[in-house]
Each structure stands twice: as structure tokens, then as C-alpha cells.
DOLO-976683 format. One record per residue (C-alpha): residue number from 0; residue in three letters; x, y, z. Coordinates in Angstrom, 2 decimals. Layout:
% DOLO-976683
{r NUM, ALA, {X, Y, Z}};
...
% end
This chain:
% DOLO-976683
{r 0, MET, {0.00, 0.00, 0.00}};
{r 1, GLU, {1.42, 3.38, -1.02}};
{r 2, THR, {2.41, 5.73, 1.80}};
{r 3, ARG, {0.23, 8.83, 1.92}};
{r 4, HIS, {1.83, 12.18, 2.72}};
{r 5, PHE, {0.33, 15.60, 3.46}};
{r 6, LEU, {2.71, 18.13, 1.95}};
{r 7, THR, {0.06, 20.40, 0.41}};
{r 8, LEU, {-3.74, 20.36, 0.27}};
{r 9, SER, {-3.37, 18.92, -3.23}};
{r 10, ASP, {-2.43, 15.61, -1.59}};
{r 11, LEU, {-6.13, 15.26, -0.80}};
{r 12, ASN, {-9.13, 15.25, -3.08}};
{r 13, THR, {-12.30, 17.13, -2.21}};
{r 14, GLY, {-13.99, 14.05, -0.77}};
{r 15, GLU, {-11.03, 13.16, 1.44}};
{r 16, LEU, {-10.82, 16.71, 2.75}};
{r 17, GLY, {-14.51, 16.54, 3.59}};
{r 18, VAL, {-13.99, 13.27, 5.48}};
{r 19, ILE, {-11.16, 14.76, 7.54}};
{r 20, LEU, {-13.15, 17.89, 8.41}};
{r 21, ALA, {-16.20, 15.85, 9.40}};
{r 22, ARG, {-14.05, 13.62, 11.59}};
{r 23, ALA, {-12.45, 16.70, 13.14}};
{r 24, SER, {-15.89, 17.91, 14.20}};
{r 25, GLU, {-16.61, 14.50, 15.76}};
{r 26, LEU, {-13.31, 14.48, 17.62}};
{r 27, LYS, {-13.97, 17.99, 18.93}};
{r 28, LYS, {-17.34, 16.92, 20.30}};
{r 29, GLU, {-15.82, 13.80, 21.86}};
{r 30, ARG, {-13.12, 15.89, 23.51}};
{r 31, LYS, {-15.69, 18.22, 25.07}};
{r 32, GLN, {-17.74, 15.23, 26.26}};
{r 33, GLY, {-14.71, 13.59, 27.86}};
{r 34, VAL, {-14.80, 10.57, 25.54}};
{r 35, GLN, {-11.56, 8.58, 25.53}};
{r 36, ASN, {-10.14, 7.71, 22.10}};
{r 37, ASP, {-7.23, 5.31, 21.69}};
{r 38, SER, {-7.29, 5.08, 17.91}};
{r 39, LEU, {-3.52, 5.68, 17.68}};
{r 40, ARG, {-2.41, 3.63, 20.67}};
{r 41, GLY, {1.09, 2.27, 20.10}};
{r 42, LYS, {1.84, 4.83, 17.38}};
{r 43, THR, {4.74, 7.29, 17.62}};
{r 44, LEU, {4.98, 10.72, 16.01}};
{r 45, ALA, {8.30, 12.48, 15.43}};
{r 46, GLN, {8.36, 16.26, 15.03}};
{r 47, ILE, {11.38, 17.71, 13.24}};
{r 48, PHE, {11.29, 21.50, 13.59}};
{r 49, GLU, {13.91, 23.80, 12.11}};
{r 50, LYS, {11.70, 26.79, 12.91}};
{r 51, SER, {10.11, 27.72, 16.22}};
{r 52, SER, {6.46, 27.00, 16.89}};
{r 53, THR, {3.81, 27.36, 19.55}};
{r 54, ARG, {0.45, 26.25, 18.18}};
{r 55, THR, {1.78, 23.59, 15.81}};
{r 56, ARG, {3.97, 21.83, 18.33}};
{r 57, VAL, {1.41, 21.92, 21.14}};
{r 58, SER, {-1.47, 20.81, 18.91}};
{r 59, PHE, {0.40, 17.84, 17.44}};
{r 60, GLU, {1.82, 16.66, 20.76}};
{r 61, ALA, {-1.46, 17.08, 22.61}};
{r 62, GLY, {-3.41, 15.52, 19.75}};
{r 63, MET, {-1.20, 12.45, 19.58}};
{r 64, THR, {-1.48, 11.99, 23.35}};
{r 65, GLN, {-5.27, 12.37, 23.26}};
{r 66, LEU, {-5.45, 9.60, 20.64}};
{r 67, GLY, {-3.39, 7.26, 22.83}};
{r 68, GLY, {-0.11, 7.64, 20.96}};
{r 69, ASN, {3.28, 9.11, 21.74}};
{r 70, SER, {5.32, 11.97, 20.30}};
{r 71, MET, {8.90, 13.19, 20.33}};
{r 72, PHE, {10.30, 16.59, 19.42}};
{r 73, LEU, {13.56, 17.16, 17.55}};
{r 74, SER, {14.78, 20.75, 17.58}};
{r 75, PRO, {17.39, 22.33, 15.27}};
{r 76, ARG, {19.99, 21.28, 17.85}};
{r 77, ASP, {18.94, 17.65, 17.53}};
{r 78, THR, {18.85, 17.34, 13.75}};
{r 79, GLN, {19.97, 19.47, 10.83}};
{r 80, LEU, {18.18, 18.52, 7.66}};
{r 81, GLY, {20.70, 18.34, 4.85}};
{r 82, ARG, {23.46, 20.13, 6.78}};
{r 83, GLY, {25.26, 17.02, 7.95}};
{r 84, GLU, {23.72, 13.69, 7.16}};
{r 85, PRO, {21.91, 13.77, 3.79}};
{r 86, ILE, {18.15, 14.32, 4.04}};
{r 87, GLU, {17.60, 11.02, 2.22}};
{r 88, ASP, {19.49, 9.08, 4.91}};
{r 89, THR, {17.77, 10.91, 7.78}};
{r 90, ALA, {14.40, 10.03, 6.26}};
{r 91, ARG, {15.30, 6.37, 5.77}};
{r 92, VAL, {16.46, 5.99, 9.37}};
{r 93, ILE, {13.81, 7.97, 11.26}};
{r 94, SER, {10.90, 6.55, 9.26}};
{r 95, ARG, {11.94, 3.01, 10.26}};
{r 96, MET, {11.56, 3.93, 13.93}};
{r 97, VAL, {8.33, 5.96, 14.06}};
{r 98, ASP, {4.88, 5.88, 12.45}};
{r 99, VAL, {4.51, 9.45, 11.20}};
{r 100, VAL, {6.85, 12.44, 10.80}};
{r 101, VAL, {5.84, 16.11, 11.11}};
{r 102, ILE, {8.34, 18.58, 9.63}};
{r 103, ARG, {8.62, 22.37, 9.88}};
{r 104, THR, {11.43, 23.72, 7.73}};
{r 105, ASP, {12.34, 26.51, 5.33}};
{r 106, ALA, {12.70, 25.15, 1.80}};
{r 107, HIS, {9.73, 23.11, 0.61}};
{r 108, GLU, {12.15, 20.99, -1.43}};
{r 109, LYS, {13.64, 19.60, 1.80}};
{r 110, LEU, {10.22, 18.35, 2.84}};
{r 111, GLU, {9.63, 16.76, -0.56}};
{r 112, THR, {13.00, 15.02, -0.48}};
{r 113, PHE, {12.34, 13.66, 3.00}};
{r 114, ALA, {8.92, 12.38, 1.96}};
{r 115, GLN, {10.33, 10.66, -1.13}};
{r 116, HIS, {12.61, 8.56, 1.08}};
{r 117, SER, {10.27, 8.01, 4.03}};
{r 118, CYS, {8.37, 4.75, 4.49}};
{r 119, VAL, {5.80, 6.44, 6.78}};
{r 120, PRO, {3.52, 9.47, 6.26}};
{r 121, VAL, {5.14, 12.90, 6.33}};
{r 122, ILE, {3.12, 16.00, 7.29}};
{r 123, ASN, {3.99, 19.57, 6.37}};
{r 124, ALA, {3.98, 21.70, 9.52}};
{r 125, LEU, {5.02, 24.78, 7.49}};
{r 126, THR, {7.50, 25.50, 4.71}};
{r 127, ASP, {8.30, 28.62, 2.71}};
{r 128, LEU, {5.60, 27.68, 0.19}};
{r 129, PHE, {2.72, 26.10, 2.12}};
{r 130, HIS, {1.05, 25.73, 5.51}};
{r 131, PRO, {-1.73, 23.20, 4.79}};
{r 132, CYS, {-2.47, 22.23, 8.41}};
{r 133, GLN, {-3.52, 25.81, 9.06}};
{r 134, LEU, {-6.11, 25.56, 6.29}};
{r 135, LEU, {-7.66, 22.45, 7.81}};
{r 136, ALA, {-8.31, 24.50, 10.93}};
{r 137, ASP, {-9.47, 27.56, 9.01}};
{r 138, VAL, {-12.02, 25.72, 6.90}};
{r 139, LEU, {-13.25, 23.77, 9.92}};
{r 140, THR, {-13.74, 27.09, 11.72}};
{r 141, TYR, {-15.69, 28.56, 8.83}};
{r 142, GLN, {-17.95, 25.49, 8.67}};
{r 143, GLU, {-18.68, 25.72, 12.39}};
{r 144, HIS, {-19.75, 29.35, 12.13}};
{r 145, ARG, {-21.30, 29.59, 8.67}};
{r 146, GLY, {-21.68, 26.13, 7.07}};
{r 147, ASP, {-20.51, 25.18, 3.58}};
{r 148, ILE, {-17.72, 27.38, 2.21}};
{r 149, LYS, {-18.47, 26.50, -1.42}};
{r 150, GLY, {-19.19, 29.57, -3.53}};
{r 151, LYS, {-18.20, 32.01, -0.80}};
{r 152, HIS, {-16.01, 35.11, -1.16}};
{r 153, ILE, {-12.84, 34.98, 0.93}};
{r 154, ALA, {-10.51, 38.00, 1.05}};
{r 155, TRP, {-6.81, 37.68, 1.75}};
{r 156, VAL, {-5.04, 40.93, 2.70}};
{r 157, GLY, {-1.29, 41.36, 3.15}};
{r 158, ASP, {1.61, 39.21, 2.00}};
{r 159, GLY, {1.27, 36.55, -0.71}};
{r 160, ASN, {2.97, 34.02, 1.53}};
{r 161, ASN, {2.76, 30.31, 2.40}};
{r 162, VAL, {-0.61, 30.62, 4.17}};
{r 163, CYS, {-1.98, 32.56, 1.20}};
{r 164, HIS, {-0.77, 29.78, -1.11}};
{r 165, SER, {-2.62, 27.20, 0.99}};
{r 166, TRP, {-5.79, 29.32, 0.85}};
{r 167, MET, {-5.38, 29.28, -2.94}};
{r 168, LYS, {-5.21, 25.47, -2.92}};
{r 169, ALA, {-8.27, 25.33, -0.66}};
{r 170, ALA, {-10.23, 27.57, -3.03}};
{r 171, THR, {-9.57, 25.13, -5.86}};
{r 172, LEU, {-10.48, 22.06, -3.80}};
{r 173, LEU, {-13.60, 23.51, -2.18}};
{r 174, ASP, {-14.82, 25.74, -5.01}};
{r 175, PHE, {-14.85, 29.19, -3.44}};
{r 176, GLN, {-13.41, 32.47, -4.70}};
{r 177, LEU, {-10.31, 33.92, -3.09}};
{r 178, HIS, {-9.73, 37.64, -3.64}};
{r 179, ILE, {-6.10, 38.44, -2.87}};
{r 180, ALA, {-4.86, 41.95, -2.07}};
{r 181, THR, {-1.08, 42.34, -1.87}};
{r 182, PRO, {1.47, 44.91, -2.99}};
{r 183, GLU, {2.75, 44.23, -6.51}};
{r 184, SER, {6.13, 43.33, -5.00}};
{r 185, HIS, {4.66, 40.63, -2.75}};
{r 186, LYS, {2.21, 38.78, -4.99}};
{r 187, PRO, {1.72, 35.03, -4.55}};
{r 188, ASP, {3.99, 32.59, -6.35}};
{r 189, LYS, {3.28, 32.69, -10.12}};
{r 190, ALA, {3.35, 28.92, -10.62}};
{r 191, ILE, {0.88, 28.30, -7.79}};
{r 192, ALA, {-1.33, 31.14, -8.98}};
{r 193, SER, {-1.40, 29.64, -12.47}};
{r 194, VAL, {-2.67, 26.31, -11.17}};
{r 195, CYS, {-5.35, 28.01, -9.06}};
{r 196, LYS, {-6.26, 30.77, -11.53}};
{r 197, ASP, {-9.94, 29.83, -11.90}};
{r 198, HIS, {-10.58, 30.41, -8.19}};
{r 199, ILE, {-8.43, 33.42, -7.37}};
{r 200, GLU, {-8.39, 37.10, -8.26}};
{r 201, TRP, {-5.52, 39.45, -7.44}};
{r 202, THR, {-5.59, 43.19, -6.82}};
{r 203, SER, {-3.31, 45.70, -5.15}};
{r 204, ASP, {-6.36, 47.38, -3.58}};
{r 205, PRO, {-7.45, 45.83, -0.25}};
{r 206, ASN, {-10.78, 47.67, -0.40}};
{r 207, ALA, {-11.63, 45.95, -3.66}};
{r 208, ALA, {-10.67, 42.51, -2.34}};
{r 209, VAL, {-12.68, 42.89, 0.86}};
{r 210, ARG, {-15.83, 44.35, -0.68}};
{r 211, ASN, {-18.77, 42.00, 0.15}};
{r 212, ALA, {-16.41, 39.31, 1.50}};
{r 213, ASP, {-17.68, 36.52, 3.75}};
{r 214, VAL, {-14.28, 36.21, 5.45}};
{r 215, VAL, {-11.30, 38.54, 5.77}};
{r 216, VAL, {-7.95, 36.83, 6.40}};
{r 217, THR, {-4.53, 38.25, 7.10}};
{r 218, ASP, {-1.15, 37.20, 8.49}};
{r 219, THR, {1.87, 38.84, 10.05}};
{r 220, TRP, {3.80, 41.06, 7.64}};
{r 221, ALA, {7.19, 39.64, 8.66}};
{r 222, SER, {7.17, 35.87, 8.96}};
{r 223, MET, {9.85, 33.72, 10.60}};
{r 224, GLY, {13.18, 34.36, 8.93}};
{r 225, GLN, {12.12, 37.83, 7.77}};
{r 226, GLU, {12.64, 39.68, 11.05}};
{r 227, GLN, {15.47, 41.75, 9.57}};
{r 228, GLU, {12.98, 43.06, 6.98}};
{r 229, LYS, {10.38, 44.10, 9.57}};
{r 230, GLN, {10.83, 47.87, 9.28}};
{r 231, GLU, {10.89, 47.76, 5.48}};
{r 232, ARG, {7.83, 45.54, 5.39}};
{r 233, GLU, {5.87, 47.81, 7.72}};
{r 234, THR, {6.36, 50.59, 5.17}};
{r 235, ILE, {5.39, 48.37, 2.22}};
{r 236, PHE, {2.26, 46.97, 3.90}};
{r 237, LYS, {1.07, 50.06, 5.81}};
{r 238, ASP, {-2.02, 50.37, 3.56}};
{r 239, TYR, {-2.92, 46.70, 4.10}};
{r 240, GLN, {-3.83, 46.83, 7.76}};
{r 241, VAL, {-7.11, 45.10, 8.58}};
{r 242, ASN, {-8.93, 47.69, 10.67}};
{r 243, GLN, {-12.57, 48.48, 11.31}};
{r 244, VAL, {-12.80, 50.73, 8.27}};
{r 245, LEU, {-11.61, 47.92, 6.00}};
{r 246, MET, {-13.83, 45.35, 7.72}};
{r 247, SER, {-16.83, 47.59, 7.11}};
{r 248, LYS, {-16.38, 46.96, 3.37}};
{r 249, ALA, {-17.06, 43.25, 3.89}};
{r 250, LYS, {-20.47, 41.73, 4.62}};
{r 251, THR, {-21.94, 42.78, 7.94}};
{r 252, ASP, {-21.56, 39.25, 9.30}};
{r 253, ALA, {-18.10, 38.66, 7.82}};
{r 254, LEU, {-15.63, 36.69, 9.91}};
{r 255, PHE, {-12.05, 37.73, 10.62}};
{r 256, MET, {-9.29, 35.11, 10.61}};
{r 257, HIS, {-5.57, 35.17, 11.43}};
{r 258, CYS, {-3.27, 32.16, 11.82}};
{r 259, LEU, {-1.33, 33.84, 14.69}};
{r 260, PRO, {0.93, 35.11, 16.11}};
{r 261, ALA, {-0.67, 38.52, 15.56}};
{r 262, TYR, {0.79, 41.97, 16.04}};
{r 263, ARG, {-1.91, 44.44, 17.04}};
{r 264, GLY, {-1.35, 47.79, 15.43}};
{r 265, SER, {0.48, 46.30, 12.45}};
{r 266, GLU, {-1.39, 43.88, 10.17}};
{r 267, VAL, {-4.55, 44.08, 12.31}};
{r 268, THR, {-5.95, 46.42, 14.92}};
{r 269, ALA, {-6.93, 45.28, 18.41}};
{r 270, GLU, {-10.48, 46.45, 17.65}};
{r 271, VAL, {-10.78, 43.80, 14.93}};
{r 272, ILE, {-8.87, 40.82, 16.32}};
{r 273, ASP, {-10.46, 41.18, 19.75}};
{r 274, GLY, {-13.84, 42.16, 18.33}};
{r 275, PRO, {-17.07, 40.21, 17.72}};
{r 276, GLN, {-16.23, 39.24, 14.12}};
{r 277, SER, {-12.96, 37.58, 15.07}};
{r 278, VAL, {-12.80, 33.77, 15.24}};
{r 279, VAL, {-9.03, 33.48, 15.72}};
{r 280, TRP, {-9.25, 31.60, 19.01}};
{r 281, ASP, {-11.54, 29.00, 17.44}};
{r 282, GLU, {-9.02, 28.73, 14.59}};
{r 283, ALA, {-6.20, 28.13, 17.03}};
{r 284, GLU, {-8.12, 25.44, 18.93}};
{r 285, ASN, {-9.18, 23.78, 15.70}};
{r 286, ARG, {-5.56, 23.09, 14.83}};
{r 287, LEU, {-5.80, 20.39, 17.51}};
{r 288, HIS, {-8.97, 18.73, 16.27}};
{r 289, SER, {-8.25, 18.93, 12.53}};
{r 290, GLN, {-4.73, 17.54, 12.94}};
{r 291, LYS, {-6.04, 14.67, 15.07}};
{r 292, ALA, {-8.40, 13.83, 12.21}};
{r 293, LEU, {-5.51, 14.09, 9.74}};
{r 294, LEU, {-3.36, 11.74, 11.83}};
{r 295, GLU, {-6.17, 9.19, 11.98}};
{r 296, PHE, {-6.69, 9.51, 8.21}};
{r 297, LEU, {-3.03, 8.87, 7.44}};
{r 298, LEU, {-2.41, 6.16, 10.05}};
{r 299, THR, {-5.62, 4.13, 10.13}};
% end
């Protein structure tokens, strides 16, 4: 049986994504009811992180424990992908000892190389190109609050980064329209945009992207590894702040999403992220439930 990986949302079809999201809802209900679930008893998860993390690490470790399994964490001090032992050899060895590997790294190519030589499922916990686990949580959150996302208008405001790319993939899989507002200098990747072109629309005007939107999404302007560019980026993105004036252009019941960490006063104002339209805390919690469903899908 071929090993299934989750490197981008494209590794799932629409039906499989629906199954995972439905199971995530079930697992969330079970968790709140105190139901014990040992579906992954005896299974071990290895997390290889070359970048720091709060939500991703906690959600995977807690999720694996809640499903009866075990997890281990390997920091940059413990392993250096491709900077000592070849990635191919690291993958061959580690995958013979554990049941699933979660990787957070910089270059997406590293993740792909690891997966090609792994005999167990590999999950993308964030690369420079994609952050698919975040989208599982985001779509689950939308469904909880508003139902089916098909045909809806989602607005992305800010940097055309890895989370934006995963929203683009989600739009294609789930048949909604993603209106992207970024500066010309920070548009999404051309190759990814070409594949998703029927479900995305780009503009440099955030007001145009947000007009009549069902959801407004943003992310930090300076992601991990871009800290030295923070001052420059604040100048470039100053007109892309999600504030109450911008939110007023969206539908009156529009939701606000952010993958966190957030910087109030930069990409979003406190009035919005802490306001009644914000569902960011549900998003953060749903990382746990959606990733538990993903682990079950890949391992059982």
C-alpha cells in the first residue's frame, strides 16, 4: 500500500478533505464530552522542527497523546536537515523507527526530499511555500460558524505568503473564490497562482478585495526568517492593515481570521482581532482537532 503524505492540500481530493473535516468535528465533540479515544495507541509521532512554533507543536503533541499515541520533538539542535547527514538518509532511518513524521522547515524541497525517502507518512507543519495544516483548521472554523464554504467570497489581505498559497489550494479544492490583495512586489507565487487561476483574483487594492467578503484573512507582515525586513515591510504593507474601516467593506456578518501570532497595530488592529467578528481563538483550537483527524486519516 502506497504511503500517503500531506505536503500540500493537493495531496487530498475534495472528498477526502470533507472526510477529515467531518471527523475533526466529531473528535472535537468527543473531547468536550470527555470521551476517551485510543485510535492511535502504540503509534509514535516524530516532530522535526527547524523553525520555532507554539500552536503547531502543542497541537500535534497534545493531539497524539489524546489519541493514545506518543510523540517526540527534535529541535534544530537535535537534527539538521541536509546540513550534515543527507536528508535522504535521515528520512530512511527515522521513518523506520516511528509511524509518522511532522516537519517544519524553510525550503519546501527539503520536505519533498524527506517524503520521497520516508516509508511512513510525512506531514507539512510549514515551509516557505505552504502551511496546509492551518487551512484544515481555518475551513473547519468557517464550517462551524457559517456552514458550507463552497461559492463564498474569501478575502486575503497582506503578503502573498505560504498561508496565502494554501488558501489558494483550498479555493480550488472547495470551489470558493479567493480575492487576494497584496502589494505588486509581494504577490503570490506565479506557478501556484497559475494552477489556481480559476478560483483566485488578485488586486493591489485591499478595499476591492474585501468588498462583500464573507471572510477577511490576514497574516503577520514579517514571517519567521524575515525579522530583519520588519521595518521595510511595515512601510510596504502600511495600507494593508485590517482595521474596522476595512472590515466595514465586507459583509456585515463577515468573519475575521488570522493564523497567529498577531501583532496588534500592524497587520490588524486590536479592535478587529479582539472584536465580535474575530474567530481566531476558534481557529487556534481547531488546529488540535483537525490535525487529530488528519493523523487518523493517514495512520488508520
